[in-house]
N, C-alpha and C positions, 0 to 999 in steps of 0.2 A: 857340290855337284850331286844331282839325283837323277833318278831314272824311273821309268814305269814298270809294268809287270814283266815286260820282255826285254828291257833294255837297261843294263847297268854295267857300264865300263866294260863291255864285251864279254861279261861274266857268264859262264855255261854253267849247266846243272852239274849236279854231283856225279860221281863216277858210276861204276857199275852197279852198287848198291841202290843208289838213287834211280837209276834205270830199271832196275829189277822191281822196286817199290812202285814206279810209275806204271809198270806194265801189269802188276797185281791190281792197282788201283783201276786201271783202264779195263782189266778182266772183271773186277766187280761191277763198274759201270755196264758192261756188255750183259752181266747176269741180271741186273735190274732190269734192263730194256727188255731181255728175253722173258723174264717173269711178267713184266707188263703185258707183253705181246701174249704169252699164254692166257693170263687172266682176261685179256680182251676176247680173246678167242673163245674162251670158255663161257664168258658172260653173253657174247653174240650168239653162241651155240645154244645156250640152255634156257636165256629169258623166253624165246618162243616156245620152247617146250613146256617150261613152267606155265606159261598162259594157257597151253593146249592141255596140259595134263594137271592143272591145278587140282581137280576134284578125283585124280587118280591115285594109285599106289605110290607113285614116285613124289607125291607132293612134298613130303618132308626133305628127301634127299635133295631135290633140286632147289628147294628154297634155301636150304643151307649152302648149297654151292653159290648160288647168286649172292648171298650175304657175304660169303668168303670172298668172292671176286670184288665186290663191292669194298670190302675191307683193305684189299690189296691196293686197288686204286687209291683210296683215301692214304694210305701207308706211303706209297710212292709219291703222291702229291705233296704230303707233308715233308717227307725225305728231301724232296727237290726244293722246297721253300725255306727249308733250314739253313740260317746263315752261319757259315764257319768263319766269317769275320775276316779281318784285314791284318797281315804281317808287315810290318814295317821294320826294315833292317838298317841299322844304325852303325856304320863302322867310321871310326876316327883313328887311323893310322898315325903313328908318331913318325915324324921325319927327322932328319938331321942325324943325330949322334947315336940313336938306338939301333939295334941290328935290324936288318929288313924285316918289315912287317907282312906276315904270311897273309895271303889271300885265300887261303883255304878255308878258313873259319866263314868267311863272308859269302863264298860259294856254297858251303853246306846249310848255312842260315837261309839263302835265298831258295835253294832246293827245297829246304823243310817248309819254308813258307808258303811256296807255290803248292806243294802237296796237301797242306793242311789248312789253308785259307782260301777264300773265294778269289782273293787278289792280294797282291803284295806290291810294295815299292821299296825303294832303297835311297838311302843317303849317304854319301861318302864325302867326307871333308878331311884332308890332310892337317894335322895338328903340327906347327912348327915348333917343336920343343927346342930350348937352348941348351948347347952342350955344356958340360961343366967347366971346360976351359974358357968358356966365352966371357968377354967383359960385362961389367954393369950394363951399360948402355944396350948391348946386344940381347942381354937377357930381358931388359925390361920391354924391348922390341918384340922379343918373341912371346912374352906375356900378354902383351895387347894383342898381337895376332891371335893367340890362342882364345882369349876372351871373345874375340870378333868371330872366330870360326866356330865356337859353341853357340853363339848367339844365332849365327846364320843357320845353322842345323835345327835349333829349337824353331825359328821361323819358318823352316820348310816343313817340318814335321807337324808344326801347330796349323798350317795351311791345310794339310791334309785331314787332320782332326776336326777342322772347321767344316770341311766338306761332308764328312762322315756324319757329323752332329746335325748338319742340316738335313741330310738324306734320312738318317735313322739313328738316333743317339744309342740305341741298344745293341748295334753291331759290335761284337767283341774285337778287340784290338790286342795285338800282341807285338811287344817291342823287343827286338833282338837287338841287343847292345854289345859292341866289341870295342873297347875304348880303354885306355889307361885308366887306373881306378881314380885318380883325382877329377878326371874328365868324366867319368860315369857318375860320380857323386855330384857333380855339378850339374849334369844334365838331369838328374833326378830332383835336385833343388829347384831347378827352372819349372819343372813340370808340377811342382807343388802348387802353383798359381795358373795352372791350365784351368780354364773355365768352359772350354767348348766341349770337354768330354766328362766335365766333373770327375776328374781323376780322384779316385780314393774318397769318394763323398762321406763325410763323417758328421756326427753330431744331430743325426735325424731322430727326433723323439717317436717312438712306435705309435704314440697317441696322435701324432700327427699324420693322418691317413693320406693326405694329398701329397706330403713331403715323402712319405715312405713309398708310395706309389711311383713317384718320380725317380727316387732313388732304384727301384727295382727296374725301371724302364732305362737306365743308364749302364752300359756295360763297364765292368772294371777292365783295367789294363793289366794283361799278363806279361811276366817277364821270362820267356825262354832261356835256358842255360845249356851250354854245350855240356853234353854228358862225357864223362870219363870212363865210368865204371859199368853203366847199365848198357843194355843192347841197342836202345834207341840213341839217335844222335843229337837230339834235343829234348828236354822235358820242361815242363811249366815249373820254374823254380819258385817265383813270387808273385802274388797277384796284389797290385797296389790298392789298398783299401784302408779304411779307418780301424779294421781288424788289427792292423799292425801296431797300433797304440793301445790295444786292449791289455789289461793287467793279466799275468801269467796264473792260470789255476795252479793249486798245490802240484796236481800230477804233471803238469806242464813244466813247473819249475824244476822238479826232479829230474825229467827228461832233459831240460836245457842245460841243467848243471853237468849232465854227462857230455853234451856236445861241446860245452865251452866253460871254461872256469873263470870267474870273476874275481879279480884281485884288487880290493879298494885301496890297500897299502901296500904297493910293491916295494921291492927293494930299490929305491928311488931317492936320491939326494936331491932334492928340488933346489931351485936357487930361490932364496928367501925375496928377493926383489923382482923375480920373475913376473912378467906381464901376462901369462898365458896358463893354461892348464891342459894336459893331454889326455886324450881318449885313444889308447891303443887297441886295435881290433886285430887280431891274428886268427884268421879262419881258413887258411890254406897252409899246407906244409911248407914253412919257411923257417926252419929251426933258430936261424939268428936274428928273426925280424924283431922280436920284442926286446931283445937286448940293444939292438941298433937303435930301435925307436926311442928306448929310454935315454939312452947316450945322446942322441941329437936333441931330445927334449931338454936334458940336463944342460948341454953345452950351448944351446941356442941354434936355430936353423930357420931358413926361409920357408914361407908358405906358398900357395900358388900365386898369391898376389905380391909377392916379393917382400913381404913384412917380416923381418927378424925378431924372434922372441925366444926368451928362455921360459921354461914351464916351472911353475912353482909346486905342481903336484900332478898326479897321473893315476888313471883308472885303466887297468888291463883287462880285456876280454879275450882270453886265450884258448883256441881250440885244440892245440897241441898238435901232435904229429898226424892226427886223423882229419881226412878231408870231411866236409858235411855230407851226410847220407843224401843221395840224390833222389830225395822225395820233395814235393811241395810242402808237406806238413813240417818237415825238419828244417828246410830253408827259411820258411816263414817263422817258425819257432825261434830259430838263432836270430833272425832280425828283431823280432819281439823282445827276445832276451837283452840284446845290446841296448836297444831303446830303453827298456825298463831298467836296466842296471845304470846307464848314464843318467836317467831322469832322477832316480832315487839317489845316486852319488852327489850329483851337482845340487839337488835339492836340499840335502842334509849339510850342504857347506854354502850357507848365504854369504859367507865372507870372501867367496870366490866369484860371487855375482859380477864384479867389476873387471874380470879377467877374460881374456879372449880363449875360447876353446878351440883346440886344433885336433885334427884326426890323423893318425898315422895307422894306415890299413893294409892288409894283405887280406884278400878275400876274392870271391867269384864276382864278376862285374855286376851281376843281378842284385847281390848283396849290397855293393857299394851304391848302385842306382837307388834302391829302397831306402838305404839310409841317408842318402841324399835327400829324397822326398820327406824323411822324417826330421832330418836335423840340420840340413843345408842352410836353412835360415839363421842360424846362430853358430855353427861349427865350420870351420875352415880346414879343408885338407892340406897336407904336407906332401909334395911329391918325393918319390925315391928315384935315385939316391939322395938322402938327406945332405943338403949343403950346410954344414955347421961352421960355427966361427963367424963372428959379427963383421959384416962387410965394411971395406974401408970408406966406400961413397953409397950414398942413398940411391935405391934404384926402384 
């Protein structure tokens, strides 16, 4: 289900804070209008005087005043023409057994998108998650419904992106994503192949001037993240771009190591006959997550496709008890850190090439989406709570 700029499931703007900010923005627009009026009055009143007094004593002053007035007009014109882009709010609430999904995030995201973009539209689609006590058939049905729902959301968003690409490919786009982590990861994986916006265009040689100019004309897709510690309600967490694949510099590697520790050989008794390998990413304060994920990987568990596997080995990227600092630089650095660590780990172990990589993740949704864009074509996420123990029947 989707809505336009002013219509989304009866969603209202944010509370007092949102109204206050809207009032401030309205005041700023009135200030610009007033400034334009003053500039027009000055220009209208002084141009004749300049013409009449061009050879008089006030020539320099009046000429400077007219130039300043013209500059004000030009600045206002450029300001009005500057595109603030489009905000796309994607909400995928989980139905059934999980606790009620709060609509507060979506309300705040819509309010933020309206304030900071020229237009916004929203997509909401319920994800019918299976309950732990459901049987194999019910779980299989839920998995198929989930896959269809995510596919529908991607089609709706792609339709909007196609319209934007046809109108102006350089219009900035921000995706506000609120979804369970496996769903956010798979959304990112699907956007990997979005060709309408050239999401995260990579591999353009600087010598190819035409290709470089085209890349400059195509806006990147940004992922705003709900802030918990800063004064703003949302901040740009990750920009989907080929930069996310760039190797870390020595200074970045030092900084990344402080944000998240990479353990290539964790305390993990893998299954010698396991058909998978595990990537465990812990980037939010969940003290038991790493231990629980490694136990599920060892005992065997189901991924989002219903495939049961045990893991032979594991790589752990652990941010510890601290959350990622709420800056674009740190969020993007952590994403690059995970990608670089996984690429190096799997590249150094060619004997694991035939195994199926699985992702166990606790992180902000923007990070999950970005990792899906980077790794979703080869890595399959495992939903939480982990369903361990080999199922009696295939599903």
